[in-house]
C-alpha positions in Angstrom: 61.1 -24.3 -90.2 64.2 -25.8 -90.0 64.6 -22.6 -92.7 63.8 -20.0 -90.2 65.6 -21.8 -87.3 69.3 -21.3 -88.9 68.6 -18.0 -90.4 67.0 -17.1 -86.6 70.5 -18.5 -85.2 72.5 -16.4 -87.9 71.5 -14.0 -87.2 72.0 -14.2 -83.2 75.2 -15.5 -84.0 76.3 -12.3 -86.0 74.4 -9.4 -82.9 76.5 -11.4 -80.1 79.7 -11.8 -81.4 82.1 -9.3 -79.6 83.3 -6.2 -81.6 87.1 -6.4 -82.8 86.7 -1.9 -82.6 87.2 -0.9 -78.0 87.3 2.6 -76.9 89.8 3.2 -74.8 90.6 7.0 -72.5 94.2 8.9 -73.1 95.5 7.1 -70.1 94.6 3.0 -71.2 98.7 1.5 -72.9 97.2 0.4 -76.3 98.9 -3.1 -74.9 96.1 -3.6 -73.1 93.8 -4.7 -76.0 95.6 -7.3 -77.4 94.5 -7.4 -81.2 91.5 -4.5 -80.8 90.6 -2.1 -83.0 91.4 0.4 -81.1 90.0 4.3 -80.7 90.8 6.9 -78.1 88.6 9.6 -76.0 90.6 12.1 -74.6 89.2 13.9 -71.9 90.6 16.2 -74.2 87.7 16.5 -77.0 85.0 15.7 -74.0 84.4 15.8 -70.9 83.7 12.7 -68.4 85.3 11.1 -71.4 85.6 7.3 -69.4 82.6 7.6 -68.6 81.6 6.6 -72.3 83.9 4.3 -72.9 82.7 2.4 -69.8 79.2 2.8 -71.7 80.3 1.2 -75.1 82.6 -0.9 -74.7 79.9 -2.2 -72.5 77.8 -1.6 -74.8 75.5 0.3 -73.0 73.1 2.3 -75.2 70.4 3.2 -74.0 72.2 4.8 -71.5 74.9 5.9 -74.4 72.4 8.3 -76.1 70.8 9.9 -73.6 74.4 11.2 -72.6 75.6 11.8 -75.8 71.9 13.8 -76.9 73.1 16.2 -74.2 76.3 17.5 -75.5 77.2 19.9 -77.5 79.9 19.4 -79.5 77.9 18.4 -82.6 81.6 17.0 -83.6 82.1 15.1 -80.8 78.4 13.7 -80.8 79.0 12.4 -84.4 82.8 10.8 -83.4 81.3 8.7 -80.9 77.9 7.8 -82.6 80.0 7.0 -84.9 82.6 4.4 -83.0 79.1 2.7 -81.6 77.1 3.1 -85.3 81.2 0.5 -86.1 81.2 -1.6 -82.9 77.1 -2.3 -84.2 78.5 -3.6 -87.5 75.8 -0.5 -89.2 79.3 0.5 -91.2 77.6 2.8 -93.6 75.6 4.5 -91.5 78.7 5.2 -89.2 80.7 6.7 -92.2 78.2 8.6 -93.1 78.1 10.5 -89.5 80.9 11.2 -90.0 81.8 12.0 -94.2 80.9 15.5 -93.5 84.0 16.3 -90.8 87.6 17.0 -91.6 90.4 14.2 -91.4 92.0 15.6 -88.7 89.7 16.0 -85.9 90.1 14.2 -83.2 94.4 13.6 -83.7 93.1 12.5 -87.2 91.0 9.3 -85.8 88.4 10.6 -88.1 90.4 10.3 -90.7 91.4 5.9 -88.7 87.4 5.3 -88.2 86.4 6.6 -92.5 89.1 3.7 -93.5 87.7 1.5 -91.1 84.2 1.8 -92.8 85.2 1.4 -96.1 88.0 -1.5 -94.8 84.3 -3.1 -93.2 82.3 -2.0 -96.9 84.5 -4.1 -98.4 85.2 -1.0 -100.7 87.0 -2.3 -103.3 87.9 0.4 -104.9 89.4 2.4 -102.0 93.6 2.5 -101.6 93.0 1.4 -97.9 96.4 1.7 -97.6 97.3 4.8 -98.9 93.5 5.8 -96.2 95.9 5.2 -93.5 99.4 6.2 -95.0 97.0 9.4 -94.7 96.7 8.9 -91.0 99.9 8.1 -89.9 101.0 12.0 -91.9 98.1 13.6 -90.7 98.7 12.6 -86.7 102.4 13.4 -84.2 100.5 11.8 -81.8 103.2 8.4 -81.3 100.0 6.6 -79.7 97.5 7.0 -83.1 100.4 6.1 -84.7 100.8 3.3 -83.1 97.0 2.3 -83.9 97.5 3.9 -87.8 100.4 0.6 -88.2 98.4 -2.2 -86.2 95.6 -0.8 -89.0 97.6 -1.1 -91.3 99.1 -4.1 -90.9 95.8 -5.7 -90.0 95.0 -4.6 -93.8 98.2 -5.9 -95.8 98.7 -9.1 -94.0 95.6 -9.5 -91.9 97.4 -9.0 -88.5 
């Protein structure tokens, strides 16, 4: 009985812990999200990006699922679903959701998302610094470069 209570408490704590990941629109300053690993969802990626950001950050998954299913762009659907799965700590599923898509999609954020999944899965055989360096080299967007830089520092130094 005591062991069951402890296991239940651990599961409850793990499920309610705030995510290290957050979605933002392209209008938010990255300095407004300290200590969060950020993904930028731009209006150019899909209509009503702000609404998706709100649903992701509020964990409104039922509404989110309905909105995602209404999208016609399969790449956008997969990108959003992978972010959701990453936030829900379903790292392998998140990786599988986007592995078939080009790393350059969404200003190279798919490359970052894949590297984050591998990091969370503790894939020791993967050179994560190289993965983040490839993401840096892939994008021209200075905000995405800033995201990559913070991930690289985190992986290297735990900052």
